[in-house]
C-alpha angles and dihedrals in degrees: 000000000000118000113221116198119208114254124233112253089241091061091047091048091051092057106122093015112165123217090228089065093062093079091054092047093050092048091047092048093053091047091049090052092048094049094041096050097077094048091042089060096037103045098063089063089067089067096034093253127141116264095245090067088065090055091048089050089054095052117038097035090051090056092045093051091045089056100041107018120102099218120088094205110026115113123205128205145116115338127199096223093047091048091052092052089046089054090054092047092051090051089053093048094050091048087070110093116248099026107138104157115118120257094250091058092050092046090051091050089051090051090053091048092049090049091051091049089052091053093045090050089049092051092054093038097244094157084119085080085078088073095043095085103059123221094253091049093050093045090052093043093051090049089055090046090052092056089051090052091049092053089048091061096060094095093044095053098037103034090232120131105236116200101173124101132214127030107297103034096062091048092051090047090052090052092049092049096041090121090064096056112132097226098196088057092048091047092050091049092049093049091047091051092047090052091050091053093044091052090050095048093044091044091232116206087226109065112248097239091050092049094047096045093048092049092046092052091049093050091044090055093046099045103027097238091185090058090053093056099263110137117238134196093257130203117353116198113250121229134038126299118262126235108260138155109230113235116247101193116118095017126119103253095194094052091047093050095047090045092050089051091054092048090047093053095048097040094045092045094050092039094055092047089055092044093050094045092054091039089059089047093049095042098242133116122246120219108203092202092056091045087058088064092054094044090046092053092046093051094045089052089049092052095046092051098047106260140105139273118292138189139177112317113218095194095051093043089050090054090049090054095044094050092045105251111178105187146008089278083088089062092051091049090049090050091050091050092052090048087057089051090053093048101043113015102052093112091053094050091046092075096046105129117243093219089061091053088049089054090051090053092047090053090047092050093050090051089059090063103085102194093172091054091049089050090050092050089050090052095047103038129004090194093056089047089057090052089049089055091048090053090047093052093054099075091037100048105029106021131265099282092047087045089063089056090046091052091050091047090049089052091052092049090047092052092046091048090054093052103033094072109039117187121247139189143186113239132212143164129277116215112251094012134096123233132025130296135200109262095214093053099041112048090188092057117100131199116247108250110255092002115094118187119196123186125200114198103207145035120295108233137156095270096055104033094095091053093046092047090052090051092047092052091049091051094044091051089057097048117122115259092247094059110129102165130040110194123194113210101216097178091112096041103098097171138025126184134195093271090055090046090055090048092052089049089057091046089052090053092047092051091046091057088055093049094250123132120224119224131176125208133193094011114180118238096245093047091048091053091055092049091048092052090047091052093240094121091052090049094049091041126246089248089064093060110090136189092227142353094262090059089050091050092049090051091048093051091045091051089048091052091049090048092051091048091056 
């Protein structure tokens, strides 16, 4: 018996690799490192973490995803939305009395917990969670997150210590402390932001963040920004992080677990959106359950090497596609390049001005507000636009962590709204055509005399039975006096529960008092089982349950003929 060991996804993805692709992968890896460096240093500041943690998060997780992730071209790394949720979770953890562990330790524990949640979700095939947060909800939520990020940059671009929370309080505090603005810092931030926008509009071959960071470091060296009161990044530890298991003693387990759940939902939701977007662009399918393996490995690596949770990075993946990366070798090259930065360029990064990083984060936050997508949602569905606004208001009005709960609640309300009011229609025949047609959509269709057909387009469950029963009564009240059969077309009713069974029992009795027989056609197996257990089938009569509407019509006409013969 031959033992076959499972192959790492990286090995499977490299099957058929061509030597000519190596040049593209190396170029893509270097470009990913260059574009990722500014955000790697800037993003940790959102959660109050030191800049080196962003570099660690851009190295070890890349290698872990390259080994265990299913996608050949997706790149993981720090993400602005995930960092904002992490910042809120850290605030909640440190609000618990007695917590003395440093922020890096707590962030690393959260990364481990997120990684574990990814693997648990993979084991029970919960990749379906990727579709739980709808596109309008996520678009609105990320817009709210972006406003939170923008407010968080006030102190970095003005040099003022802002103590207020929320959206309005920091702005009012800025106005009250306007006399303390450090104008050189604000000017540097404004110029950096203008250069970022100019590079974007002119489609510069050198990515805007790379250009701005390089120029800011050069000017900082030439004009001693630190000596003129402009804050700089400061010393970054040289060398690579060591493998450690963060201690858990003395930390609030419940707060950590709930926080990890919030980070998991947001990071996985945004990560899968990025994965699917680039999958469509690259012509390959994305399996959310397999992506959970890659994201789980990346986050566990992040936790073991002292950094924070990560997810798919749309900006780095876009660079990988644009340069022509063909495999995860690009990720490994990018990780190696950032290792070199840690080892040899610490002195250069030390003088990087904080206002420039603030400008990078402002530009990132603005890119999260997808105005065109919001316009499209408004054009397509006003209801979905309202839910997008609800999700947007969560991070702004209640805080980021509460905003996650608001987004989830909005999703639940959205799903319930879609199923609480199922559509319905009366059906009739069309001369010269087989089958039945909706009367309101086909003016030429006519109801069959004495034979009313009513279709419900949705499952019958406890939360919509009152509405459906109201609709049935309204339709029954309008039936012609010669109606003898009322047939429910159940072809679109996938599920029925006990509440719906009781409702149909009442409808049967109501029809009986009017001298009308109830029949059901095209009843699904599971729904029929429920009605049989509830005794509804026995009450209606098994002979009044039909495979399709044509069978019901044949039985109706036959009963009419027998009645006439008597």
